[in-house]
Kinemage of the C-alpha trace (Angstrom):
@kinemage 1
@onewidth
@group {chain A} dominant
@subgroup {mainchain}
@vectorlist {calphas} color= white
{ca met a 1} P 100.126 52.723 43.640
{ca lys a 2} L 101.136 49.486 41.995
{ca lys a 3} L 101.431 50.050 38.310
{ca arg a 4} L 103.416 49.492 35.171
{ca ile a 5} L 102.931 51.628 32.107
{ca ile a 6} L 103.105 49.449 29.040
{ca ser a 7} L 102.972 50.546 25.429
{ca leu a 8} L 101.821 47.720 23.196
{ca ala a 9} L 102.062 48.002 19.422
{ca leu a 10} L 100.287 44.915 18.135
{ca ser a 11} L 100.944 43.984 14.543
{ca leu a 12} L 97.627 44.161 12.726
{ca ala a 13} L 98.427 41.163 10.575
{ca leu a 14} L 99.427 39.030 13.548
{ca thr a 15} L 96.423 40.177 15.560
{ca val a 16} L 93.954 39.380 12.802
{ca ser a 17} L 95.543 35.959 12.456
{ca ala a 18} L 95.229 35.370 16.193
{ca leu a 19} L 91.627 36.529 16.149
{ca ala a 20} L 90.793 34.007 13.472
{ca gly a 21} L 92.238 31.316 15.687
{ca cys a 22} L 90.065 32.139 18.690
{ca gly a 23} L 87.075 30.251 17.361
{ca ser a 24} L 84.172 29.364 19.571
{ca ser a 25} L 86.466 28.717 22.523
{ca ala a 26} L 86.398 32.439 23.230
{ca ser a 27} L 82.873 32.156 24.627
{ca ala a 28} L 82.596 31.778 28.381
{ca thr a 29} L 80.179 29.365 29.943
{ca gly a 30} L 78.305 29.488 33.228
{ca thr a 31} L 75.150 30.894 34.690
{ca ser a 32} L 73.350 33.525 32.670
{ca ala a 33} L 73.806 37.029 34.093
{ca ser a 34} L 70.444 38.170 32.790
{ca ala a 35} L 68.108 37.453 29.929
{ca gly a 36} L 69.545 38.493 26.591
{ca thr a 37} L 73.062 39.154 27.899
{ca lys a 38} L 76.325 37.306 27.549
{ca glu a 39} L 76.852 34.462 29.969
{ca thr a 40} L 79.541 34.562 32.622
{ca ser a 41} L 80.341 32.513 35.689
{ca ala a 42} L 80.066 35.520 38.011
{ca ser a 43} L 79.333 34.619 41.614
{ca asp a 44} L 76.430 36.256 43.423
{ca glu a 45} L 78.766 36.862 46.353
{ca ser a 46} L 80.690 40.120 46.465
{ca ser a 47} L 84.444 39.685 46.491
{ca thr a 48} L 85.494 43.296 47.009
{ca ser a 49} L 87.057 42.444 50.395
{ca ala a 50} L 89.256 39.673 48.985
{ca asp a 51} L 93.061 39.878 49.047
{ca leu a 52} L 93.906 41.137 45.556
{ca ser a 53} L 97.667 41.517 46.017
{ca asp a 54} L 98.365 38.654 43.603
{ca val a 55} L 96.088 40.070 40.877
{ca thr a 56} L 97.329 41.890 37.780
{ca leu a 57} L 94.655 43.846 35.944
{ca lys a 58} L 95.473 44.983 32.415
{ca val a 59} L 93.370 47.975 31.402
{ca trp a 60} L 93.398 50.153 28.304
{ca ala a 61} L 93.275 53.725 29.574
{ca phe a 62} L 94.953 57.022 28.863
{ca glu a 63} L 98.664 57.147 29.691
{ca tyr a 64} L 98.105 59.918 32.223
{ca thr a 65} L 95.577 57.881 34.249
{ca pro a 66} L 98.089 57.111 37.057
{ca glu a 67} L 98.716 60.848 37.463
{ca leu a 68} L 94.979 61.471 37.734
{ca phe a 69} L 94.652 58.680 40.310
{ca lys a 70} L 97.366 60.316 42.394
{ca ala a 71} L 95.879 63.797 42.084
{ca ala a 72} L 92.417 62.527 43.035
{ca gly a 73} L 93.831 60.615 46.007
{ca val a 74} L 92.790 57.156 44.788
{ca asp a 75} L 96.194 55.668 43.982
{ca asp a 76} L 96.210 53.197 46.915
{ca ile a 77} L 95.413 50.322 44.573
{ca pro a 78} L 95.499 46.862 46.223
{ca tyr a 79} L 96.461 44.998 43.024
{ca asn a 80} L 98.948 45.457 40.211
{ca leu a 81} L 97.452 47.748 37.597
{ca asp a 82} L 98.907 47.699 34.087
{ca ile a 83} L 97.790 50.718 32.079
{ca val a 84} L 98.105 49.636 28.455
{ca ser a 85} L 98.267 52.148 25.611
{ca phe a 86} L 96.849 51.581 22.137
{ca ser a 87} L 96.304 54.014 19.286
{ca gly a 88} L 92.620 53.138 18.986
{ca gly a 89} L 89.698 51.195 20.398
{ca asn a 90} L 89.831 48.632 17.589
{ca leu a 91} L 93.272 47.486 18.735
{ca ala a 92} L 92.100 47.302 22.337
{ca tyr a 93} L 89.227 45.020 21.386
{ca gln a 94} L 91.618 42.871 19.392
{ca ala a 95} L 93.740 42.557 22.524
{ca leu a 96} L 90.657 41.482 24.488
{ca ala a 97} L 89.989 38.826 21.879
{ca ile a 98} L 93.406 37.216 22.306
{ca asp a 99} L 93.435 37.471 26.122
{ca gln a 100} L 96.038 40.243 26.230
{ca leu a 101} L 93.736 42.659 28.059
{ca asp a 102} L 91.209 42.422 30.892
{ca leu a 103} L 89.242 45.644 30.502
{ca thr a 104} L 88.948 48.412 27.942
{ca met a 105} L 87.074 51.628 27.454
{ca gly a 106} L 85.779 52.749 24.077
{ca ser a 107} L 83.053 54.458 22.091
{ca glu a 108} L 79.964 52.733 20.733
{ca ile a 109} L 81.739 51.785 17.499
{ca pro a 110} L 84.532 49.260 18.336
{ca pro a 111} L 82.358 46.625 20.062
{ca leu a 112} L 80.090 46.413 17.025
{ca phe a 113} L 82.996 45.561 14.723
{ca ala a 114} L 84.526 43.223 17.301
{ca ala a 115} L 81.224 41.353 17.549
{ca glu a 116} L 81.469 40.475 13.854
{ca thr a 117} L 84.814 38.702 14.244
{ca glu a 118} L 85.094 34.957 14.615
{ca gly a 119} L 84.193 33.977 18.166
{ca gly a 120} L 82.267 37.202 18.743
{ca gly a 121} L 85.250 39.139 20.065
{ca asn a 122} L 85.623 37.422 23.469
{ca phe a 123} L 84.171 40.384 25.385
{ca ala a 124} L 81.138 41.622 27.268
{ca ile a 125} L 80.147 45.202 28.048
{ca val a 126} L 80.024 45.440 31.841
{ca ala a 127} L 79.581 49.171 32.446
{ca ser a 128} L 79.285 52.458 30.613
{ca tyr a 129} L 80.101 56.080 31.113
{ca lys a 130} L 78.494 59.188 29.718
{ca ser a 131} L 80.609 62.078 28.530
{ca ser a 132} L 80.255 65.335 26.630
{ca thr a 133} L 79.411 65.158 22.930
{ca leu a 134} L 81.074 68.470 22.128
{ca gly a 135} L 83.991 68.406 19.707
{ca gln a 136} L 82.368 66.225 17.033
{ca gln a 137} L 81.364 68.251 14.022
{ca leu a 138} L 80.826 68.490 10.302
{ca val a 139} L 82.950 71.383 9.029
{ca ala a 140} L 83.214 73.033 5.627
{ca gly a 141} L 86.587 73.930 4.183
{ca pro a 142} L 88.064 77.368 3.489
{ca gly a 143} L 86.260 79.244 0.743
{ca gln a 144} L 83.361 76.790 0.584
{ca asn a 145} L 80.091 78.696 0.218
{ca ile a 146} L 78.058 75.985 1.912
{ca thr a 147} L 75.712 76.753 4.783
{ca ser a 148} L 73.668 73.567 5.213
{ca val a 149} L 73.994 69.795 5.021
{ca ala a 150} L 71.419 69.720 2.225
{ca glu a 151} L 73.861 71.626 -0.011
{ca leu a 152} L 76.311 68.712 0.129
{ca lys a 153} L 74.313 66.726 -2.448
{ca gly a 154} L 76.628 65.536 -5.223
{ca lys a 155} L 79.735 66.847 -3.468
{ca arg a 156} L 82.834 65.129 -2.040
{ca val a 157} L 82.568 64.837 1.733
{ca gly a 158} L 85.245 63.288 3.930
{ca tyr a 159} L 84.668 61.254 7.063
{ca val a 160} L 86.661 59.030 9.411
{ca glu a 161} L 85.483 55.532 8.614
{ca ala a 162} L 84.093 53.210 11.318
{ca thr a 163} L 84.009 55.952 13.948
{ca thr a 164} L 81.377 58.163 15.528
{ca ala a 165} L 81.988 60.548 12.600
{ca his a 166} L 80.786 57.856 10.200
{ca tyr a 167} L 77.611 57.486 12.246
{ca phe a 168} L 76.784 61.144 12.812
{ca leu a 169} L 77.391 62.061 9.161
{ca ala a 170} L 74.818 59.451 8.149
{ca lys a 171} L 72.368 60.880 10.688
{ca met a 172} L 72.953 64.451 9.489
{ca leu a 173} L 72.308 63.433 5.897
{ca glu a 174} L 69.127 61.643 6.905
{ca glu a 175} L 67.859 64.699 8.794
{ca ala a 176} L 68.581 66.840 5.717
{ca gly a 177} L 66.547 64.518 3.484
{ca leu a 178} L 69.605 62.959 1.847
{ca thr a 179} L 71.003 59.449 1.733
{ca trp a 180} L 74.596 58.287 1.863
{ca asn a 181} L 74.472 57.763 -1.898
{ca asp a 182} L 73.570 61.417 -2.456
{ca ile a 183} L 77.131 62.479 -1.626
{ca asp a 184} L 80.539 61.327 -2.813
{ca ala a 185} L 81.665 59.997 0.584
{ca val a 186} L 85.456 59.743 0.994
{ca pro a 187} L 86.907 57.769 3.938
{ca leu a 188} L 90.000 59.539 5.278
{ca ser a 189} L 92.187 59.579 8.343
{ca pro a 190} L 91.884 62.741 10.478
{ca ser a 191} L 95.182 64.157 9.227
{ca asp a 192} L 94.568 63.272 5.572
{ca gly a 193} L 91.048 64.634 5.835
{ca leu a 194} L 92.243 67.998 7.107
{ca ser a 195} L 94.775 68.191 4.289
{ca ala a 196} L 92.092 67.357 1.740
{ca leu a 197} L 89.817 69.976 3.267
{ca met a 198} L 92.508 72.660 3.120
{ca ser a 199} L 93.310 71.849 -0.514
{ca gly a 200} L 89.676 71.780 -1.574
{ca asp a 201} L 89.772 68.114 -2.552
{ca ile a 202} L 86.732 67.655 -0.305
{ca val a 203} L 84.227 70.373 0.545
{ca ala a 204} L 83.418 69.190 4.071
{ca phe a 205} L 84.766 66.789 6.666
{ca ala a 206} L 83.056 64.919 9.516
{ca leu a 207} L 85.625 64.726 12.297
{ca phe a 208} L 86.159 64.752 16.025
{ca gly a 209} L 88.630 66.312 18.433
{ca trp a 210} L 88.767 69.997 19.337
{ca ala a 211} L 92.369 70.420 18.252
{ca gln a 212} L 91.622 69.196 14.733
{ca ile a 213} L 88.390 71.148 14.423
{ca asn a 214} L 90.019 74.335 15.655
{ca ala a 215} L 92.916 73.823 13.247
{ca asn a 216} L 90.436 73.781 10.395
{ca glu a 217} L 88.447 76.774 11.628
{ca asp a 218} L 91.607 78.778 12.230
{ca ala a 219} L 92.468 78.190 8.575
{ca gly a 220} L 89.179 79.690 7.392
{ca gly a 221} L 86.763 76.779 7.553
{ca his a 222} L 83.392 76.948 9.254
{ca leu a 223} L 80.951 74.783 11.160
{ca leu a 224} L 78.133 73.212 9.167
{ca glu a 225} L 76.556 71.205 11.957
{ca ser a 226} L 77.480 69.945 15.406
{ca ala a 227} L 76.860 66.335 16.405
{ca glu a 228} L 76.331 67.237 20.058
{ca asp a 229} L 72.592 66.457 19.914
{ca ile a 230} L 73.005 63.427 17.637
{ca leu a 231} L 75.516 61.410 19.633
{ca ser a 232} L 74.559 59.765 22.906
{ca gly a 233} L 77.834 60.511 24.677
{ca asn a 234} L 77.933 56.857 25.721
{ca phe a 235} L 81.226 55.048 26.072
{ca his a 236} L 81.527 51.469 27.226
{ca tyr a 237} L 83.800 49.403 29.424
{ca ala a 238} L 84.192 45.911 27.966
{ca ala a 239} L 85.774 42.991 29.796
{ca asn a 240} L 87.509 39.883 28.537
{ca leu a 241} L 85.162 36.917 29.028
{ca arg a 242} L 87.824 34.722 30.600
{ca ser a 243} L 88.731 37.502 33.022
{ca leu a 244} L 85.089 37.667 34.100
{ca glu a 245} L 85.319 34.025 35.158
{ca asp a 246} L 87.974 34.964 37.724
{ca glu a 247} L 86.430 36.118 41.007
{ca lys a 248} L 89.410 38.232 42.012
{ca lys a 249} L 89.690 39.905 38.606
{ca arg a 250} L 85.992 40.781 38.779
{ca ala a 251} L 86.633 42.382 42.156
{ca ala a 252} L 89.605 44.300 40.744
{ca met a 253} L 87.504 45.523 37.807
{ca val a 254} L 84.810 46.798 40.168
{ca asp a 255} L 87.461 48.526 42.256
{ca phe a 256} L 89.039 50.127 39.179
{ca leu a 257} L 85.693 51.417 37.895
{ca ile a 258} L 84.785 52.913 41.262
{ca arg a 259} L 88.170 54.655 41.368
{ca met a 260} L 87.530 55.989 37.862
{ca glu a 261} L 84.192 57.407 39.024
{ca lys a 262} L 86.027 59.149 41.872
{ca val a 263} L 88.484 60.557 39.331
{ca phe a 264} L 85.643 61.785 37.127
{ca arg a 265} L 84.068 63.568 40.086
{ca trp a 266} L 87.434 65.074 41.011
{ca glu a 267} L 87.978 66.293 37.434
{ca ala a 268} L 84.728 68.264 37.441
{ca glu a 269} L 85.814 70.137 40.570
{ca his a 270} L 89.484 70.587 39.628
{ca ile a 271} L 89.483 71.523 35.960
{ca asp a 272} L 92.658 73.579 36.259
{ca glu a 273} L 94.619 70.696 37.801
{ca tyr a 274} L 93.187 68.220 35.300
{ca ala a 275} L 94.200 70.530 32.435
{ca lys a 276} L 97.780 70.778 33.664
{ca ile a 277} L 98.112 66.997 33.899
{ca thr a 278} L 96.647 66.296 30.465
{ca lys a 279} L 97.675 69.383 28.463
{ca asp a 280} L 100.777 67.755 26.967
{ca tyr a 281} L 98.483 65.316 25.168
{ca thr a 282} L 96.747 68.175 23.341
{ca ser a 283} L 97.832 71.044 21.075
{ca phe a 284} L 95.988 73.718 23.065
{ca glu a 285} L 97.306 76.650 24.997
{ca leu a 286} L 96.444 76.124 28.656
{ca asp a 287} L 93.804 78.881 28.914
{ca val a 288} L 92.031 77.704 25.754
{ca tyr a 289} L 92.150 74.120 26.959
{ca glu a 290} L 90.698 75.009 30.361
{ca lys a 291} L 87.802 76.844 28.703
{ca gln a 292} L 87.148 73.867 26.448
{ca leu a 293} L 87.112 71.526 29.435
{ca thr a 294} L 84.764 73.856 31.285
{ca asp a 295} L 82.363 73.772 28.333
{ca asp a 296} L 82.640 69.985 28.133
{ca phe a 297} L 81.896 69.467 31.832
{ca lys a 298} L 79.063 71.998 31.675
{ca lys a 299} L 77.520 69.952 28.868
{ca gln a 300} L 77.940 66.621 30.666
{ca arg a 301} L 79.974 65.561 33.672
{ca thr a 302} L 81.603 62.236 32.939
{ca glu a 303} L 80.008 59.549 35.103
{ca ile a 304} L 79.987 55.763 35.236
{ca tyr a 305} L 76.756 53.788 35.283
{ca thr a 306} L 75.806 50.155 34.939
{ca asn a 307} L 74.076 48.754 31.884
{ca asn a 308} L 70.637 50.169 31.152
{ca thr a 309} L 67.981 50.134 28.458
{ca asp a 310} L 68.940 53.566 27.107
{ca ala a 311} L 72.540 52.488 26.514
{ca ile a 312} L 71.380 49.318 24.774
{ca ala a 313} L 68.872 51.218 22.608
{ca ser a 314} L 71.519 53.745 21.590
{ca leu a 315} L 74.021 51.051 20.634
{ca gln a 316} L 71.310 49.230 18.657
{ca asp a 317} L 70.638 52.403 16.669
{ca val a 318} L 74.334 52.852 15.918
{ca his a 319} L 74.554 49.237 14.756
{ca asp a 320} L 71.463 49.447 12.567
{ca thr a 321} L 72.634 52.709 10.994
{ca leu a 322} L 76.069 51.314 10.119
{ca gln a 323} L 74.532 48.059 8.900
{ca gly a 324} L 72.242 50.068 6.641
{ca leu a 325} L 75.321 51.660 5.121
{ca gly a 326} L 76.830 48.229 4.473
{ca val a 327} L 79.619 48.810 6.981
{ca leu a 328} L 78.421 46.023 9.272
{ca glu a 329} L 77.245 42.779 7.722
{ca asn a 330} L 75.375 40.819 10.368
{ca asp a 331} L 72.073 41.316 12.129
{ca leu a 332} L 72.701 41.756 15.840
{ca asp a 333} L 70.641 42.105 18.992
{ca val a 334} L 73.166 44.281 20.823
{ca ser a 335} L 71.730 43.372 24.233
{ca thr a 336} L 73.641 40.111 23.840
{ca leu a 337} L 76.879 42.107 24.106
{ca phe a 338} L 76.069 43.252 27.653
{ca ser a 339} L 76.683 41.390 30.890
{ca asp a 340} L 75.569 42.120 34.460
{ca ala a 341} L 78.553 40.256 35.911
{ca leu a 342} L 79.762 43.367 37.775
{ca thr a 343} L 76.471 45.196 38.192
{ca glu a 344} L 75.539 44.318 41.775
{ca asp a 345} L 78.952 45.085 43.279
{ca leu a 346} L 79.517 48.115 41.051
{ca asn a 347} L 76.120 49.612 41.899
{ca ala a 348} L 76.822 49.134 45.597
{ca gly a 349} L 80.196 50.857 45.255
{ca leu a 350} L 78.787 53.760 43.255
{ca lys a 351} L 75.924 54.216 45.716
{ca ala a 352} L 78.403 54.403 48.582
{ca leu a 353} L 79.999 57.459 46.921
{ca asp a 354} L 76.774 59.481 47.156
């Protein structure tokens, strides 16, 4: 497997400055992929059989991805794959904007903020994957005699700003007959939020990640409401627009995504092996972690799919909800963020797996 593991720590100030300099030149030109989607110069001809030995594909993925590729038997990659590590999806989208990345994964939140930057973020969503929505919850702190979301009216509630937690908290309040203004909403980082919850500075916290949720519950907190039926479970793969103009890079992206689908299928059948490879990136004991993974895969096996109306509708709802809270400023038809540049070849590759 050709690879280099790179850890990039982009300076936020420098990145924002570079983003401002992208201007309209970040938009690609060419034939329209489909009505209402971003334009690319993708060829109708498949290039999956091309010699890709001179191609370097920079992808934001988990650091352990090469180990998963090897375990799943898909590490015979015909191009140089750079797995790039960032601390969050926002930084990955910033790297796309300044041509430092070809492809990134991410939740439904980062592309919406990237789309509001000058030049529109220099990206297009080219594929999606659906994953479990377990592990995203609203929890009450130790000693808090609160049993429903409705009881949060007038109280201090923490949340992780500009994340899925921001979105699902708004949805929970709406379902309980409350508005965002009915609570004293406090934006906090996950670690600061847990500290505030333990000290009683906030009565509840909207957060994600089993390790963090379990840490709270082990300390005497309790679940108020799960977001498992609120969130779509959709995550998106976004590509740099200039990279999409390159026939060989498009072919490499398709190849990478098909390999990821093979890995996802392998994971579902080899939970114990997957847990051993990834355990060091969690705070779980192995047996607890394996059970959590089993529950996650039982809820939803991770699988890649090409752009569809459900994914677009879900992202539109997330945008409109955050815009209603004043977090996003601009009106946006989110279908314009999607491109079918990889769809034909990717669909053919995915079909061949069945």
